[in-house]
C-alpha positions, 0 to 999 in steps of 0.5 A, a space after each residue: 540509461 536516462 530516457 526522459 527528464 521532466 522539469 517541474 518549475 518552482 512555485 511561490 507560496 501565498 502567505 495570509 494572516 492568522 485567523 482571528 480565532 487562533 490563540 496567541 500561544 498557538 501563533 507564537 508556538 509556530 512562529 510563522 504565518 500560514 499559507 492560504 490553504 492552511 488557513 482556509 482548511 483550519 478555519 473550516 475545521 474550527 467551525 465544525 466542518 468535516 474537512 479534507 486537505 489534499 495538497 502536495 507532499 510538504 505543503 504543511 497539511 499538518 498545520 491545518 489540523 493542528 491549529 484547530 485542535 490546539 486552539 480547542 485544547 487551549 480553550 477547553 480543558 476537557 477537550 481531547 483529540 484523537 490522531 490516527 495514521 497508518 504507520 507508527 513512524 508517522 505517529 512518532 513524527 507527529 509526537 515529536 512535532 507537538 512536543 517541540 511546540 512547547 505548549 502547556 497542558 497537551 499531554 500528547 502520547 502515542 498508543 500503539 503496539 510498542 506502548 508498554 502496559 504501564 504507558 498505556 494506563 497513563 495515556 487512558 488516564 491523562 493524555 489529551 492527544 492520543 496518537 495511534 493507528 487503525 489497528 490499535 483503535 480497532 483492537 485496543 481503544 473501541 473494545 475497552 471504550 469503558 476505560 477510555 470514557 474520560 477521553 471519549 467524553 471530550 473528543 473534539 477532533 479525529 484527525 485521519 492522516 495520510 488517508 489516501 493510504 486506506 485503499 482496498 480491503 484495508 480501506 474498507 476495514 478502516 471505513 468501518 473502524 471509523 463508523 464504530 468510533 463515531 458510534 461509541 463517541 456518540 455513546 459518550 455524548 461526543 460528536 467530533 469533527 473529522 479532519 482528513 489529510 491526503 496526498 493529492 488525489 482524484 475526488 478527495 471529498 467523495 473518498 473522505 465521505 466514503 471513509 468516514 460516512 460524513 460529508 466533507 469539504 475538500 481543500 485542494 489548492 496548494 498555496 505552499 512554495 515549491 522548489 524546482 523538481 528535476 524528475 528523471 526516468 531511467 531504464 537499466 541498460 542490457 545486462 550484457 552489452 553484446 545483446 542489446 535486446 536481451 534482459 536488462 540489468 536489474 532495477 535493484 542493481 541500478 538503484 544501488 549504483 545511483 544511491 552510492 553515486 549520490 552518497 559519494 557526492 554528499 547528496 542526502 538521498 532516500 531510495 524507495 524499494 518495492 520489497 523488504 528484501 530489495 531494500 536490504 539488497 540495495 543497502 548492501 550493494 551500495 555499502 559494498 560499492 562505497 567501501 570499495 571506493 572509500 573505506 568507511 563511507 558504506 557506514 553512511 548507508 542503511 536499510 529501513 523497513 517494517 519488521 525492524 524493532 522499534 528502537 532500531 527504526 527510531 535510531 535510523 530516523 534520527 540518523 537520517 535527519 541529523 546527517 549521520 546517514 547520507 543514504 537510506 534504502 527504504 520500503 514504503 514505510 517512509 513514504 508517508 508524511 514523516 518530516 525528513 528535512 534536508 533530503 536532496 534526492 529520491 530514487 524510486 526502484 520501480 513505479 510505486 503502483 499509483 500516481 498518488 504514491 509516486 508523487 508522495 515519494 517524490 515529495 520526500 526530497 526538496 521539502 521547505 521549497 528547496 530544489 530536488 532531484 527524483 529518479 524513477 528506475 524502471 523494473 523489468 516489468 510491463 508497467 514500468 517499461 510502458 511508463 518510462 517510454 510513455 512519460 505522458 502517462 506520468 506527467 499528463 495524468 490526473 492522480 487517481 481516486 482511492 478505491 475501496 468498498 465498505 459494502 464488501 460483505 467480507 469486510 462488512 460482516 466481521 465489522 458488524 460483529 465487532 460493532 456488536 461486540 463493542 456495544 450491542 447494535 440498534 436499529 438506529 445504528 444501521 444508518 451508519 453502515 452501507 445499504 446491504 447491512 440488514 441482509 448481512 445482519 440476517 446472515 450473521 443471526 442465521 450463522 449464530 454469530 449475532 443474537 437478535 432481540 427486540 432492542 437490537 443485535 448482540 454478539 454471542 461469543 465470550 471472546 471478541 471477533 478475530 478480525 485483521 484490518 490488513 487482511 493478512 489472515 492472522 498475527 505476524 510470523 516472528 523471525 527468530 535466530 535459532 542459536 540465540 533466541 533473538 528476535 530479528 523481525 516479523 513477517 506478516 502471515 500473508 507473505 510467510 509461505 513465500 518469504 520465510 518457508 523452510 529453506 528460504 534465504 531471509 535478509 535482515 539489516 544487511 545480514 543473510 539468514 537461511 530458514 531452518 523451519 517455518 512453524 505456522 502453528 507457533 507463528 515462528 520462523 527459525 533461522 540461522 546465519 549463513 551467506 550462501 551463493 544462491 537465492 531462493 524462489 518459491 513456486 506455487 499452483 493455483 486453480 479457479 472456480 466461478 461462483 457467480 457472474 455479476 455482469 457480462 457483455 458479449 460482442 461476437 466471439 468475445 465475452 467479458 465478465 465480472 463475478 465472484 470466484 474461489 481461488 485455491 493457491 498452494 506454495 509447493 516448492 522453491 528453486 535454489 538459483 546461483 546469485 550471479 548466473 541465475 542458474 537453477 541448482 535444484 527444486 525443493 518440495 514444500 509441504 505447506 497448506 492450501 489457501 482458499 480465497 473468495 474474491 471478485 475477478 474480471 475474465 474474458 473468453 474467446 470462441 475457439 473458432 475465432 482463434 482459428 480464424 485469426 490463424 492462432 494454432 491451438 497448440 499455442 493457445 496456452 502460451 498466448 493466453 498465459 502471456 496475455 494474462 501476465 501483461 494484463 496484470 502488469 498493466 492494470 495499475 495504470 487504470 486502478 489504484 492497485 499494485 501487481 502484487 494486489 492481484 492475481 491471474 489464471 489462464 487456460 485453453 479450456 476452463 471447466 466453468 466456461 468451457 472456453 479459452 479464458 483469462 482471469 484477473 482477480 483481486 488478491 483480497 477476500 471479497 475483492 477490493 474494487 480492482 476487478 470492477 475497475 478493470 471491467 469498467 475500463 477494459 478497452 483502456 486497460 487492454 489497449 495499453 497491455 497490447 501496446 506494451 507487448 507490441 512495443 517491447 523490443 524483445 523477440 520472444 518475451 521478457 520481464 518488460 512485457 510478458 514475463 512475471 516475477 510472481 509466476 508460479 509456473 516459472 513463466 512457461 509456457 509464454 508466446 509473445 507474438 500470439 499474445 498480441 494477436 489474441 489481445 488484438 482480437 479481443 479488442 476488435 470486438 470489445 470496441 464494437 458498438 
């Protein structure tokens, strides 16, 4: 049901003449005059100022870096340009845009995991504009920089597109990859100008400097036109009308209903869904609904996600742009700047985790000044429920700053090894890296990974360091059909234990498969086609050890702490549940290895006497703390640029290291990603929202909208909603004390 409608008025654009330095062929190729912010940012970049453009989706940020780059390419035949984006789809879109300009002598080409060996040789020898991603820059260009000497000597501009996507551990790794690029470019006597493009974000200049290590000038005033936007907040109705306070219909179901309704009315719509499995389900449900109403109409809806083969992704993009498809259910693979012209509406199945992503996804519709409709469908989740009932938290708040920490030693150490393998590190290079670099280098020397010589530090191994920028812990798992050997797609290693364990149900392009065997040694999941009437849900167990306390503050019986922890997690079983009723058919054991994570956590402890004085019986402590933990995890994205799947938690009535009732919330990335630090510094704001979300929920005993978690390894048991609210009230009373 519709809870709130926000109308954002249209905005007129401000056009300015082309700057005098722009060559006539470039002006002619674009065929229009720039918006004011485009001209200002492009001029700054042309003059050699490191620049970040942080304006809304569809505001033409690409012109701000394309124009100075093209001008340099046309006036200096040796000049080259490197374009870095977080996704292959975005690089392919930029390649189309450059090719369509029809300018001579550019020789643009993508260089990514889909580029064949023959094409790679051509790119190295001839391309003047190389479009790639951080992973390929890290694995393919920097290690082989000698074969890129021609390109690197002429490097005039480095474009970092959608730079707000570089957050957490991934962002920390990318910050070092860009520093390594600067170092290698200097080896070939090149000092390129960095131009970054970002969605609207908090303090883009500081984020750009943290990412590149260079001071940057930010351009944030958006002078492009924008059509009116109608933004609706939607909460699914109760699954059973007779029990209005009972469980709600799933966000996936309502997203599929809204998508089918839009397509039936010839409204071109993109639905963003949080997971690959969810995108497949939404597309399947929408197709079935449309075919039931008008046979054949379902063929105009499809799913789109990472893990599809390259040719499948490109075909879907073409079909959406030329109108063959009217509806697409996508993961955030299409969130970033691919130019999807002609879309009328966007549906978001759940809050995407940050305001930056919310507005980025909303901006996919109504581009080029057209009117647009956006609908946020709330999941049965504490944060989503809070937001649709508190619209001011969406429409009255500034966009967050991007959170990542290049000084994270779990990122810095392997990146220093990579830098030394690229080219031996010298004392002069240390200025490129964070302040703690000398101590990390000493540790690497002591471990035998680097060798120190008077001239610097040298990598000691024959093979290069094995470093995964995205923190997945290894290469992707190939999903292969057992009977035919056909590659269906891939799943990242970090998700494999939960998504493609033996016996798991796996969805791919509307078809259902069951996993026969997950072979971790061979990085393969073998599957067979099947259409069961059940779904699978993994169960895991987690333990926690406190390694060090960085900071803490005690107010009465409550202590809030921040520090390093070691988390041990193991997927131990999975449940098979009926599709319609959710009834548990059976629980099947799994034999998967433990995973150990050293990371950063925030935690609070409470003196048992205070719980007794508050009238909370000790038999209810486990359920109260567990419920408070779930709700706190769900609400942390309100104050930190994280997703609830980026973080984890643990609660216990008596933890071995604290000896007290304790609730932990930890970063789900090695070494931490800055989320726990943010939680510690904003604890009162964070826990107040958590308390309010629990108290404001209409359920009696707890539901997914307040204290139940979709990722709980204990099956959401035990949970005590009323006592969780009392525990949080007690904690807040003391944390607010002077």
